[in-house]
C-alpha positions as CSV (number, residue, x, y, z in Angstrom):
1,M,350.3,-82.2,121.1
2,N,352.4,-79.1,120.7
3,S,353.3,-78.7,117.0
4,T,355.6,-75.7,117.4
5,R,358.9,-76.1,115.6
6,Y,361.9,-74.5,117.2
7,N,365.3,-73.7,115.8
8,P,368.2,-75.6,117.5
9,V,370.1,-73.3,119.9
10,W,373.5,-74.3,118.5
11,L,372.6,-72.8,115.1
12,F,372.9,-69.3,116.7
13,G,376.5,-70.2,117.7
14,I,377.3,-70.1,113.9
15,L,375.0,-67.1,113.0
16,T,376.8,-64.7,115.5
17,V,380.3,-65.5,114.2
18,P,380.0,-62.7,111.5
19,Y,379.1,-60.2,114.2
20,G,381.9,-61.4,116.5
21,S,384.4,-61.5,113.7
22,F,383.7,-57.9,112.6
23,N,383.8,-56.8,116.3
24,G,387.2,-58.6,116.5
25,V,388.5,-56.5,113.6
26,I,387.5,-53.4,115.5
27,T,388.7,-54.4,119.0
28,V,391.6,-56.8,118.5
29,L,393.1,-56.7,115.0
30,M,393.0,-53.0,114.3
31,P,394.5,-52.0,117.8
32,F,397.3,-54.5,117.0
33,L,397.9,-53.1,113.6
34,L,397.7,-49.5,114.8
35,R,400.1,-50.1,117.7
36,K,402.5,-51.5,115.0
37,H,402.2,-48.2,113.2
38,G,403.2,-46.3,116.4
39,V,399.7,-45.1,117.5
40,P,399.5,-44.5,121.3
41,V,397.2,-46.8,123.3
42,D,395.0,-43.9,124.5
43,R,394.3,-42.9,120.9
44,I,393.6,-46.5,119.9
45,A,391.1,-46.6,122.7
46,G,389.4,-43.5,121.2
47,V,389.1,-45.2,117.8
48,V,387.6,-48.3,119.4
49,A,385.2,-46.3,121.6
50,V,383.9,-44.1,118.7
51,S,383.6,-47.2,116.4
52,A,381.5,-48.8,119.1
53,I,378.9,-45.9,119.3
54,P,376.4,-47.8,117.0
55,N,376.4,-50.6,119.6
56,F,374.1,-48.5,121.8
57,W,372.2,-46.5,119.2
58,Y,371.3,-49.3,116.8
59,F,367.7,-49.5,118.1
60,L,367.1,-46.4,116.0
61,W,367.5,-48.3,112.7
62,S,366.6,-51.8,114.0
63,P,362.9,-51.5,113.1
64,V,363.8,-52.4,109.5
65,V,364.3,-56.0,110.5
66,D,360.7,-56.1,111.7
67,T,359.3,-55.1,108.4
68,G,359.5,-56.5,104.9
69,L,362.3,-59.1,104.4
70,L,362.8,-62.2,106.4
71,R,365.1,-61.7,109.3
72,R,367.4,-64.4,108.1
73,T,367.8,-62.4,104.9
74,W,368.9,-59.4,107.0
75,V,371.5,-61.6,108.6
76,M,373.2,-62.2,105.3
77,I,372.9,-58.6,104.0
78,A,374.4,-57.2,107.2
79,A,377.3,-59.7,107.2
80,G,378.1,-58.9,103.5
81,A,378.2,-55.1,104.1
82,S,380.3,-55.3,107.2
83,A,382.7,-57.8,105.5
84,L,383.2,-55.1,102.8
85,C,384.0,-52.5,105.4
86,A,386.5,-54.8,107.2
87,W,388.3,-55.5,103.9
88,V,388.7,-51.8,103.1
89,A,389.8,-50.9,106.7
90,I,392.5,-53.4,106.8
91,V,393.9,-52.4,103.4
92,W,393.8,-48.8,104.5
93,T,395.5,-49.3,107.9
94,S,398.0,-46.5,107.1
95,A,395.1,-44.0,106.5
96,T,394.4,-41.3,109.0
97,L,392.7,-42.2,112.3
98,A,389.7,-40.1,111.3
99,Q,389.3,-42.1,108.1
100,L,389.7,-45.4,109.8
101,T,387.3,-44.5,112.5
102,T,384.7,-43.4,110.0
103,L,385.0,-46.6,108.1
104,L,384.8,-48.9,111.2
105,F,381.9,-46.8,112.5
106,A,380.0,-47.3,109.2
107,G,380.7,-51.0,109.2
108,N,379.4,-51.3,112.7
109,V,376.2,-49.6,111.8
110,V,375.3,-52.3,109.3
111,S,376.8,-55.1,111.5
112,M,374.3,-54.2,114.3
113,L,371.4,-55.2,112.0
114,L,372.8,-58.7,112.2
115,S,372.5,-58.5,116.0
116,S,368.9,-57.2,115.7
117,S,367.9,-60.0,113.4
118,C,369.5,-62.7,115.4
119,G,368.0,-61.3,118.6
120,A,364.5,-61.3,117.0
121,L,365.0,-64.9,115.9
122,L,366.3,-66.0,119.3
123,S,363.2,-64.5,121.1
124,T,360.7,-65.9,118.6
125,T,362.1,-69.3,117.3
126,I,363.7,-71.0,120.3
127,D,362.2,-73.0,123.1
128,P,361.7,-70.6,126.1
129,L,362.9,-73.2,128.5
130,L,366.4,-73.1,126.8
131,R,367.0,-69.3,127.1
132,G,370.1,-69.8,129.2
133,R,371.7,-72.3,126.8
134,A,370.6,-70.1,123.9
135,G,372.5,-67.2,125.5
136,G,375.5,-69.5,125.8
137,W,375.5,-70.6,122.2
138,Y,374.8,-67.1,120.9
139,N,377.7,-65.6,122.7
140,A,380.0,-68.5,122.0
141,G,379.8,-67.6,118.4
142,N,380.1,-63.9,119.1
143,L,383.0,-63.9,121.6
144,G,384.7,-67.2,120.5
145,G,384.4,-66.7,116.8
146,G,385.6,-63.1,117.1
147,A,388.6,-63.8,119.2
148,L,389.6,-66.9,117.3
149,G,389.3,-65.0,114.0
150,A,391.2,-62.0,115.3
151,G,393.9,-64.2,116.7
152,L,394.3,-66.0,113.4
153,A,394.4,-62.6,111.7
154,I,397.1,-61.3,114.0
155,W,399.2,-64.4,113.4
156,L,398.7,-64.0,109.6
157,A,399.6,-60.3,109.9
158,G,403.2,-61.3,110.7
159,F,403.9,-62.6,107.2
160,T,400.8,-61.9,105.0
161,P,400.4,-58.8,102.9
162,L,397.5,-56.6,104.1
163,R,395.6,-57.1,100.8
164,V,395.5,-60.9,101.4
165,L,394.8,-60.5,105.1
166,S,391.8,-58.2,104.3
167,V,390.3,-60.9,102.0
168,I,390.7,-63.6,104.6
169,C,389.1,-61.4,107.3
170,A,386.2,-60.4,105.0
171,A,385.5,-64.1,104.3
172,M,385.5,-64.9,108.1
173,V,382.9,-62.1,108.5
174,F,380.6,-63.2,105.7
175,L,380.7,-66.9,105.1
176,P,379.2,-68.1,108.5
177,A,376.1,-66.0,107.8
178,L,375.1,-68.5,105.1
179,A,373.9,-70.8,107.9
180,A,370.9,-68.5,108.1
181,L,369.5,-70.5,105.1
182,W,368.8,-73.4,107.5
183,L,366.7,-71.3,109.9
184,I,363.0,-72.1,110.4
185,E,361.2,-68.8,110.1
186,E,357.6,-67.9,109.4
187,R,356.9,-64.9,107.3
188,M,354.9,-62.3,109.2
189,P,351.5,-61.4,107.7
190,R,351.7,-58.3,105.6
191,K,350.0,-55.2,107.0
192,P,349.4,-51.7,105.7
193,P,352.1,-49.3,106.8
194,G,349.9,-47.6,109.4
195,A,348.8,-50.8,111.0
196,L,352.3,-52.2,111.0
197,F,353.8,-49.2,112.8
198,R,351.0,-49.1,115.3
199,A,351.7,-52.8,116.1
200,L,355.4,-52.1,116.5
201,A,354.8,-49.1,118.7
202,S,352.4,-51.2,120.9
203,D,355.0,-53.9,121.3
204,V,357.7,-51.4,122.3
205,W,355.4,-49.5,124.7
206,T,354.4,-52.7,126.5
207,L,358.1,-53.5,126.9
208,L,358.9,-50.1,128.3
209,R,356.0,-50.2,130.8
210,A,357.0,-53.5,132.3
211,P,358.8,-53.5,135.8
212,A,361.0,-56.3,134.5
213,T,362.4,-54.0,131.9
214,W,363.5,-51.4,134.4
215,L,365.0,-54.0,136.7
216,G,367.0,-55.4,133.7
217,L,368.2,-51.9,132.8
218,V,369.8,-51.5,136.2
219,F,372.0,-54.5,135.4
220,F,372.5,-53.8,131.7
221,L,373.8,-50.2,132.3
222,S,376.2,-51.1,135.0
223,P,379.9,-51.8,134.2
224,V,379.6,-55.3,135.6
225,G,380.5,-58.0,133.1
226,S,381.3,-55.5,130.3
227,A,384.7,-57.2,129.7
228,A,386.1,-53.9,128.3
229,V,389.7,-55.2,128.8
230,A,389.1,-57.4,125.8
231,N,389.0,-54.3,123.6
232,L,392.5,-53.3,124.5
233,I,394.3,-56.5,125.4
234,S,396.1,-56.9,122.1
235,S,397.6,-53.4,122.4
236,V,399.0,-53.8,125.9
237,G,401.0,-57.0,125.1
238,P,404.3,-55.1,124.9
239,D,403.7,-53.8,128.4
240,Y,404.0,-57.4,129.7
241,H,406.9,-58.1,127.4
242,A,404.8,-60.5,125.4
243,S,405.8,-61.4,121.8
244,D,403.6,-61.0,118.8
245,A,403.0,-64.8,118.8
246,Q,402.1,-64.7,122.5
247,V,399.7,-61.8,121.9
248,A,398.0,-63.6,119.0
249,W,397.7,-66.8,121.1
250,V,396.4,-65.1,124.3
251,S,394.0,-62.5,122.8
252,G,393.0,-64.9,119.9
253,V,393.1,-68.7,120.1
254,A,393.4,-69.3,123.8
255,G,391.1,-66.4,124.8
256,G,388.6,-67.4,122.2
257,L,388.4,-71.0,123.2
258,I,388.2,-70.2,126.9
259,S,385.5,-67.6,126.3
260,V,383.5,-70.2,124.4
261,L,383.8,-72.5,127.5
262,G,382.7,-69.6,129.7
263,C,379.7,-69.0,127.5
264,M,378.6,-72.6,127.7
265,L,379.1,-72.8,131.4
266,G,377.3,-69.5,131.9
267,G,374.4,-70.7,129.7
268,L,373.9,-73.9,131.7
269,L,374.2,-71.9,135.0
270,C,371.5,-69.5,133.9
271,D,369.0,-72.4,133.4
272,R,369.7,-73.5,137.0
273,V,370.0,-70.4,139.1
274,R,368.6,-66.9,139.1
275,R,370.0,-65.0,136.2
276,T,370.7,-61.8,138.1
277,T,372.9,-63.8,140.5
278,A,374.8,-65.4,137.6
279,Y,375.3,-62.0,136.1
280,T,376.8,-60.4,139.2
281,A,378.9,-63.4,140.0
282,A,380.6,-63.2,136.6
283,G,381.5,-59.6,137.2
284,L,383.1,-60.4,140.6
285,F,385.2,-63.2,139.1
286,S,386.4,-60.9,136.2
287,A,387.5,-58.4,138.8
288,I,389.8,-61.0,140.3
289,F,391.6,-61.6,137.1
290,S,391.9,-58.0,136.1
291,A,393.4,-57.3,139.6
292,W,395.9,-60.2,138.9
293,M,397.0,-58.3,135.7
294,A,397.2,-55.0,137.6
295,L,399.2,-56.2,140.6
296,G,401.2,-59.0,139.1
297,P,404.7,-58.5,137.6
298,A,404.9,-57.3,134.0
299,T,405.6,-60.8,132.5
300,P,404.1,-62.8,129.7
301,F,402.8,-65.3,132.4
302,T,400.8,-62.5,134.1
303,Y,399.5,-61.5,130.7
304,A,398.5,-65.0,129.7
305,G,397.2,-66.3,133.0
306,G,395.2,-63.2,133.8
307,Y,393.6,-62.8,130.4
308,I,392.7,-66.5,130.1
309,G,390.8,-66.3,133.4
310,Y,389.3,-63.0,132.3
311,S,388.1,-64.6,129.1
312,L,386.3,-67.4,131.0
313,T,384.4,-64.9,133.2
314,A,383.7,-62.7,130.1
315,G,382.0,-65.6,128.4
316,M,379.9,-66.3,131.5
317,A,378.9,-62.6,131.8
318,Y,377.8,-62.4,128.2
319,A,375.8,-65.6,128.3
320,A,374.1,-64.3,131.5
321,F,373.4,-61.0,129.8
322,T,371.6,-62.6,126.8
323,A,369.6,-65.0,129.0
324,L,368.6,-62.1,131.2
325,E,367.7,-60.0,128.2
326,L,365.5,-62.8,126.7
327,E,363.8,-63.3,130.0
328,V,362.9,-59.6,130.2
329,L,361.9,-59.5,126.5
330,G,359.6,-62.4,126.3
331,K,358.0,-63.2,122.9
332,R,357.1,-60.0,121.1
333,P,354.8,-60.8,118.1
334,H,355.7,-57.7,116.0
335,A,358.7,-55.7,117.3
336,A,361.0,-58.5,118.4
337,G,364.1,-57.0,116.6
338,T,363.4,-53.5,117.8
339,A,362.7,-54.6,121.4
340,Y,365.8,-56.8,121.5
341,S,367.9,-53.9,120.2
342,L,366.6,-51.5,122.8
343,L,367.7,-53.8,125.6
344,G,370.9,-54.9,123.8
345,S,372.0,-51.3,123.1
346,S,371.8,-50.5,126.8
347,G,374.1,-53.4,127.6
348,N,376.6,-52.2,124.9
349,L,376.9,-48.7,126.5
350,P,379.1,-49.9,129.4
351,I,381.5,-51.6,127.0
352,A,382.0,-48.3,125.2
353,Y,382.4,-46.1,128.3
354,M,384.6,-48.7,130.2
355,T,386.8,-49.0,127.1
356,K,387.3,-45.2,127.2
357,V,387.8,-45.2,131.0
358,D,390.4,-48.0,130.8
359,G,392.2,-46.2,128.0
360,V,392.3,-43.0,130.1
361,A,393.5,-45.0,133.1
362,Y,396.3,-46.5,131.0
363,N,397.4,-43.0,129.9
364,A,397.6,-42.0,133.6
365,A,399.2,-45.1,135.2
366,G,400.0,-47.6,132.4
367,R,398.9,-51.2,132.5
368,R,398.3,-51.1,136.3
369,G,395.9,-48.2,135.9
370,L,394.0,-49.9,133.0
371,M,393.6,-53.2,134.8
372,G,393.0,-51.6,138.2
373,A,390.2,-49.4,136.9
374,D,388.5,-52.4,135.4
375,A,388.8,-54.5,138.6
376,L,387.5,-51.6,140.7
377,A,384.5,-51.0,138.5
378,N,383.5,-54.6,138.3
379,S,383.9,-55.4,142.0
380,V,382.2,-52.3,143.5
381,F,379.2,-52.4,141.1
382,A,378.8,-56.1,141.4
383,I,378.5,-55.8,145.2
384,L,376.0,-52.9,144.7
385,L,373.9,-55.0,142.3
386,L,373.9,-57.9,144.7
387,L,372.5,-55.6,147.4
388,F,370.0,-54.1,145.0
389,A,368.8,-57.6,144.0
390,R,368.5,-58.5,147.7
391,F,366.7,-55.5,149.1
392,A,365.1,-53.6,146.2
393,V,363.8,-56.2,143.8
394,R,361.4,-57.6,146.3
395,R,359.5,-54.3,146.2
396,W,359.2,-54.4,142.4
397,V,358.5,-58.0,141.7
398,E,357.4,-61.2,143.5
399,E,359.1,-64.5,143.6
400,P,357.9,-67.1,141.0
401,R,355.2,-69.2,142.6
402,E,356.8,-72.5,141.8
403,G,360.3,-71.2,142.6
404,R,361.7,-72.6,139.4
405,A,365.5,-72.1,139.1
406,G,366.6,-69.8,136.4
407,T,363.5,-67.5,136.4
408,L,364.3,-63.8,136.6
409,I,361.1,-62.3,137.7
410,T,357.3,-62.4,137.6
411,P,355.7,-59.0,137.4
412,K,353.1,-58.1,140.0
């Protein structure tokens, strides 16, 4: 009888709330506060894009979670440090953009260690048959927790002093990380430094050599499913004549709840169909809703209806991304955090460059330019990925012998 003890997948829906909450401070709350201070949208997009740079470089410092301390300990350390940065950034909203960008950048550096730790725990302590649902729960906490927390913060910002608001946001970032105390995790055997780093390098090299990795990177580096509109949605509310309360509701509570639903639906879908198909389908659906916001009249209804639909497809895309990543990653005995970060950082790059592209498009053609650029990128590249999956993948990999739904690939 198999005596392996696995962590419940729903626990990761709590553990990723700190990461999502801090990301919500960067991408939702701070753009809202900066717009209130008269900062142009294109400059806000620059702050968000620079602050997101650690999202695709964090594999450089992620090996620390594969050495020494338990990974659940790193979850709590990273959450505490990023909570401190969120507290200071909100108090200093009137500081220069350079100072705010530096602070948010530093907070994101430590926040990414939480992602590395949770990714390692996902790949090593959950049932492999539940990777799709694990991806759903993981991103439900990330997207849903971040959007709900940021929406609450925007609502509080209307009548709460910044010093009080900063403490509330810091608590939202840190407190959920205490759920790490309930994780089942085995301590890795201690090795001499030389043997440890050789084992880490061997794990990473095996990952980089696998055909599955390069197939995954084609999907991860594309703009499909990047959901970059979410990074700017709170700052374009005035372009649709939406009130502060409507912006808080749409970009926060409603968007958060709908994205959670999308994550759960996407996770279930990924355990039933090929994950590459689920990934591209989510991108096509998101293009429909961003096109709605580009072509529709500048009304609160266009803003709300379009972004609620966009949130649903964003949740599906993020769940598919994580399920696809876990499928490519497999179970790494030594470098689980580093390997997860290598793949995860590649998927974060499109979020950063599409946020910048959308900001430039807004500067050129307003809200129609922003939403139109996002719709065009998602639709065109989703079609290209579908063609790639249909004609090119067969030359790299072979179909699973049993044809089980939800399997990505089996290397030759």
